[in-house]
C-alpha positions in Angstrom: 8.2 8.3 29.4 8.6 5.0 31.9 6.9 5.1 34.8 8.0 3.3 38.3 6.9 -0.7 37.2 9.0 0.0 33.8 11.6 1.2 34.7 12.1 -1.7 37.5 11.2 -3.9 34.7 13.8 -2.4 32.4 16.8 -2.6 35.6 15.7 -6.1 35.9 15.9 -7.8 32.9 19.2 -6.1 31.9 20.8 -7.2 35.2 18.8 -10.7 34.1 20.4 -10.7 30.7 24.0 -9.3 31.2 24.2 -12.2 34.1 22.3 -15.1 31.8 23.3 -15.1 28.5 26.9 -16.1 26.8 28.5 -14.7 24.5 27.0 -16.9 21.7 23.6 -15.2 22.3 24.4 -13.1 20.0 21.0 -12.4 18.2 19.1 -13.1 20.9 21.1 -10.5 23.1 20.6 -7.4 25.1 20.7 -5.7 22.7 18.0 -7.2 20.8 15.6 -7.6 23.7 16.2 -3.3 24.2 15.3 -2.9 20.4 12.2 -4.6 20.2 11.1 -2.7 23.3 12.1 0.5 21.3 10.0 -0.5 18.3 7.2 -1.5 20.1 6.8 1.2 21.7 7.5 3.8 18.5 4.5 1.5 16.7 2.3 1.7 19.7 2.6 5.7 19.9 1.7 5.6 16.1 -1.2 3.7 16.2 -2.0 6.2 19.6 -2.1 3.6 22.5 -2.9 4.8 25.8 -0.6 5.1 28.5 -1.9 1.4 29.7 -1.2 -0.1 26.4 1.6 1.1 26.2 2.9 -0.4 29.5 1.7 -3.5 29.1 3.7 -3.7 25.4 6.7 -2.7 26.7 6.3 -4.6 29.8 6.1 -7.9 27.3 8.7 -6.3 25.0 11.4 -6.5 28.2 10.5 -9.8 29.2 10.2 -11.9 25.8 13.3 -13.2 25.5 14.1 -13.1 29.3 13.4 -17.2 28.9 16.8 -17.7 27.3 18.9 -17.6 30.3 16.7 -20.6 31.2 16.8 -22.6 28.0 16.6 -22.3 23.9 13.6 -24.1 22.4 10.4 -23.1 24.3 11.8 -20.0 25.3 8.6 -18.2 25.9 7.4 -20.6 28.2 10.1 -19.5 30.5 10.0 -16.3 29.5 6.0 -15.7 31.1 7.5 -17.6 34.1 10.3 -14.7 35.0 7.9 -12.3 33.8 4.7 -13.7 36.1 7.4 -13.9 39.1 8.6 -10.5 38.9 5.6 -9.1 38.2 3.7 -10.8 41.0 6.6 -9.4 43.5 5.1 -5.8 42.8 1.7 -6.9 43.7 0.6 -6.2 39.8 -2.8 -7.0 38.6 -3.5 -10.8 37.6 -5.6 -9.9 34.7 -2.7 -7.7 33.3 -0.3 -10.4 34.2 -2.7 -12.8 31.7 -2.7 -10.2 29.2 1.3 -10.1 29.1 0.7 -13.6 28.8 -0.5 -13.3 25.8 1.5 -10.6 24.4 4.8 -12.5 24.7 2.9 -15.8 23.4 2.2 -13.9 20.3 5.7 -13.8 19.9 6.4 -17.1 19.6 6.8 -18.5 15.4 3.8 -19.6 13.7 1.4 -18.0 16.3 -1.1 -15.8 14.8 -1.6 -12.6 16.9 -5.1 -11.9 17.4 -5.0 -8.1 19.2 -3.3 -4.9 18.1 -1.1 -5.1 20.6 0.5 -8.7 20.0 0.4 -7.4 16.4 2.6 -4.5 16.8 5.2 -7.0 19.7 5.1 -9.6 17.0 6.2 -6.9 14.1 8.4 -5.6 16.6 10.4 -8.4 17.3 11.5 -8.6 13.6 12.8 -4.6 13.9 16.3 -3.4 12.4 17.0 -0.8 14.7 21.2 -0.6 14.5 21.2 -3.7 12.5 20.2 -5.3 9.2 18.4 -8.6 8.3 21.3 -9.4 6.8 23.4 -9.0 10.1 20.8 -10.4 12.0 20.9 -13.8 10.1 24.6 -14.6 10.8 23.9 -13.9 14.2 21.1 -16.6 14.5 23.1 -19.1 12.6 25.6 -19.0 15.3 22.9 -19.9 17.7 21.8 -22.6 16.1 24.9 -24.4 15.4 26.0 -23.9 18.8 22.2 -24.4 21.0 20.8 -26.2 18.7 23.5 -28.1 17.2 22.1 -27.1 13.7 24.5 -27.1 11.3 23.9 -26.0 7.5 26.0 -25.4 4.5 25.3 -22.4 3.2 22.9 -23.4 0.4 20.6 -25.1 2.7 21.0 -21.8 5.4 19.9 -19.8 2.1 16.9 -22.5 1.7 16.0 -21.6 5.3 15.9 -17.8 4.7 14.0 -18.0 1.1 11.3 -20.1 2.8 11.2 -18.3 6.2 11.2 -14.5 4.7 8.6 -15.6 1.3 6.1 -16.6 4.4 6.6 -13.8 6.9 4.4 -10.9 7.0 3.8 -7.8 9.0 0.9 -7.6 10.7 0.9 -3.8 11.1 1.0 -1.1 8.9 3.5 0.8 10.4 5.3 -2.0 11.2 5.9 -2.7 6.6 6.4 0.8 6.4 9.3 0.8 9.4 10.6 -2.7 8.0 9.7 -3.8 5.2 12.0 -2.3 3.1 14.6 -3.8 4.5 13.3 -7.4 4.3 12.8 -7.0 0.8 16.5 -6.4 0.2 17.8 -9.2 2.2 15.2 -11.5 0.5 16.6 -10.4 -3.1 20.2 -10.7 -1.4 19.4 -14.1 -0.5 18.0 -14.5 -3.7 21.1 -13.2 -6.0 23.6 -15.4 -3.5 21.4 -18.6 -4.4 21.2 -18.0 -7.7 25.2 -18.0 -7.5 25.3 -20.7 -5.8 23.2 -22.7 -8.4 25.2 -21.3 -11.5 28.1 -22.5 -10.0 26.7 -25.9 -9.6 24.9 -26.3 -12.5 21.7 -26.5 -10.5 18.5 -25.6 -11.5 16.8 -22.3 -10.0 13.9 -22.7 -7.0 12.0 -20.4 -4.9 10.3 -18.8 -7.4 13.6 -17.6 -9.2 12.7 -18.7 -12.0 14.4 -17.2 -15.5 13.8 -13.5 -15.4 11.4 -12.3 -17.6 10.8 -10.2 -19.8 11.0 -6.8 -18.5 7.2 -5.3 -17.4 6.1 -9.3 -16.9 7.4 -9.1 -13.4 8.2 -6.1 -11.5 8.3 -4.1 -7.6 7.4 -0.8 -7.4 9.2 -0.7 -4.1 12.4 -2.0 -5.5 13.1 0.9 -7.6 12.7 4.7 -7.1 12.9 5.8 -9.8 10.0 3.6 -10.9 7.6 5.2 -7.6 9.6 8.6 -8.5 7.6 7.6 -12.2 4.2 6.7 -11.1 3.8 9.8 -8.9 4.6 11.9 -11.5 2.4 10.3 -14.0 -0.6 10.3 -11.5 0.1 13.8 -11.2 0.1 14.5 -14.5 -3.1 13.2 -15.2 -4.8 14.6 -12.7 -3.6 17.9 -14.0 -5.0 16.7 -17.6 -8.1 15.9 -16.5 -8.7 19.1 -14.6 -7.6 21.0 -18.1 -10.2 18.7 -19.6 -13.1 19.4 -17.7 -12.3 23.2 -18.0 -12.2 22.9 -21.8 -15.6 21.0 -21.7 -17.0 23.6 -19.6 -15.7 26.5 -21.9 -17.9 24.9 -24.9 -21.0 24.5 -22.4 -20.7 27.7 -21.5 -20.2 29.4 -24.9 -22.7 27.1 -26.7 -25.2 27.6 -23.9 -24.9 31.3 -24.6 -25.1 30.9 -28.3 -28.5 29.1 -28.0 -29.8 31.3 -25.3 -28.7 34.5 -26.5 -27.9 34.5 -30.1 -30.9 32.0 -31.8 -33.6 34.5 -30.3 -32.0 37.7 -31.7 -31.6 35.4 -35.4 -35.5 34.3 -34.6 -36.7 37.8 -34.1 -35.4 39.1 -37.5 -36.6 35.6 -39.4 -39.8 37.7 -40.5 -38.0 40.3 -42.1 -34.7 38.3 -43.5 -36.5 34.4 -43.9 -33.3 33.7 -45.3 -31.8 33.5 -42.0 -33.7 30.7 -40.8 -30.8 28.1 -42.7 -27.9 29.7 -40.9 -30.0 29.6 -37.9 -30.7 25.9 -38.2 -27.0 24.9 -38.5 -26.3 27.0 -35.6 -28.6 25.2 -33.3 -27.4 22.2 -34.5 -24.2 23.1 -33.7 -24.7 24.2 -30.7 -26.6 21.5 -29.0 -23.7 19.0 -30.7 -21.4 20.4 -29.1 -22.7 20.8 -25.8 -23.7 16.6 -25.9 -20.2 16.0 -26.8 -19.0 18.3 -23.8 -21.2 16.8 -21.5 -19.8 13.6 -22.4 -16.7 14.3 -21.8 -17.5 15.3 -17.8 -20.1 12.7 -17.5 -18.5 10.7 -14.6 -17.7 7.2 -15.4 -20.3 3.7 -14.6 -19.4 2.6 -11.2 -20.4 -0.7 -9.8 -19.8 0.9 -6.4 -18.9 -3.1 -5.2 -15.8 -5.7 -5.6 -16.5 -9.4 -5.1 -13.4 -10.3 -2.7 -13.3 -13.9 -4.8 -11.5 -11.8 -7.4 -9.3 -10.1 -5.6 -6.4 -11.9 -6.1 -6.5 -11.9 -9.9 -5.5 -8.3 -9.5 -7.9 -6.5 -12.2 -9.6 -4.5 -9.4 -8.5 -1.3 -7.5 -10.0 -0.8 -4.1 -8.0 2.9 -4.0 -10.9 4.0 -6.2 -14.1 4.8 -4.7 -16.5 3.8 -7.4 -15.5 0.1 -6.6 -15.7 0.1 -2.8 -18.7 2.7 -2.1 -21.4 0.3 -1.8 -19.4 -2.3 0.1 -19.4 -2.7 3.8 -16.8 -1.3 5.8 -15.8 -4.9 7.2 -15.4 -6.0 3.8 -13.5 -3.1 2.3 -11.4 -3.5 5.3 -10.3 -6.9 4.6 -10.0 -6.1 0.9 -7.8 -3.8 1.4 -5.8 -5.6 4.3 -5.3 -8.3 1.5 -4.0 -5.7 -1.2 -1.8 -4.3 1.7 -0.1 -7.3 2.8 0.3 -8.6 -0.6 3.4 -6.7 -2.0 2.7 -8.0 -5.7 -1.1 -7.4 -5.2 -0.6 -4.0 -4.0 2.1 -3.3 -7.2 -1.0 -4.4 -8.9 -3.6 -2.3 -7.7 -1.2 0.7 -8.3 -0.5 -0.2 -12.2 -4.4 -0.5 -12.4 -5.1 2.9 -11.1 -2.9 4.4 -13.4 -4.3 2.4 -16.0 -7.9 2.9 -15.5 -7.3 6.4 -14.6 -5.7 6.9 -18.3 -8.5 5.0 -20.0 -11.0 7.9 -18.6 -8.6 10.2 -19.8 -8.1 9.1 -23.2 -11.8 8.9 -23.5 -12.2 12.5 -21.8 -10.0 13.9 -24.5 -11.6 12.3 -27.5 -14.6 13.4 -26.7 -13.6 16.5 -26.0 -11.5 16.6 -29.7 -14.9 15.7 -31.6 -17.0 18.6 -29.0 -14.4 21.4 -30.6 -14.4 19.8 -33.7 -17.9 19.6 -34.4 -17.9 23.6 -33.1 -15.3 24.7 -35.7 -16.5 22.6 -38.5 -20.2 23.8 -37.4 -19.3 27.3 -37.1 -17.9 27.3 -40.3 -20.4 26.1 -42.2 -23.4 27.9 -40.7 -20.8 31.3 -42.3 -20.9 30.0 -45.7 -25.1 28.9 -45.4 -25.3 32.6 -43.8 -23.6 33.9 -47.0 -25.5 31.3 -49.6 -28.7 32.4 -48.3 -27.7 36.0 -48.6 -26.8 35.6 -52.2 -29.9 33.3 -53.0 -32.2 36.0 -51.4 -30.6 39.1 -53.6 
């Protein structure tokens, strides 16, 4: 819910942009400003910002592009002047105005946001509310031609977009979740268009658009809903299989422990009267001990280092989502590593694959030892029965 200052600011900005912007402001128009405001509030609320923080975020979003009514290049400086002038008339706090200027400055291309609010506004500035990045690209291209005098051929424009979107990053997890999928789609679309142009002209491929590797060498889970579903199903099945294996191992532990604590003492009590039972008793005892050993190995947790060298993180051969790889790490170091993984789509895909792969390895070892456990128990029971029969016959 808006308070008095944000209502007044919205009315002022709407009137200013309607009067000051031309029809050629196709990208940086009133709709863009309002969607940035809306996206900022959505992301801010997801991060549970308080009312004062949301107020500053909304004001910065409303004013961040007002400078376009005065100038195109360096509009951020003009935006800050317009915003400060309006807020000074409303006797808004000087400290808050300074903070708002920092928020608007964070929207300048090439500026790295520092605070959470700056990161939220930066991500909201690339929202897709009511449009797509492909449509935004066309609108921006028109503005550059009109206001900057920059006219690019189709190939040059595609190169510019591929370079920009290839280096662009979202600074918040919520921003990436909301707008990352559209970004991947438009990047894929631009690469496809570039491929058609280069194929038509016989030019070499670039921007990482190399001849397609064999399937499996390079892929993105985000690009395929079927792959995501398969990974989720496989992960769930492996967890279920792990529980089944542990239950089977516990059955073996229970049975063999009962045989040792109950069966062996009963047989031992009969040895004086029936000495021939010593051999089947020894065979049964060895069977139970071996079965218990292998059942214990099947359920024994794997050895864990508890920490991961972040210098080796980029190789993609570890998994920071598994507690055994980080429980000894400082929280700050873990957060840094996790941030690097989440912000790098390729590294995130490798981490997900590693999670599935190493879980499969652990499951394979577990079932292999479990197979040995049941084989030992089965063979041991048969041998015990044979030894008992032979011992009985020789005792006659």
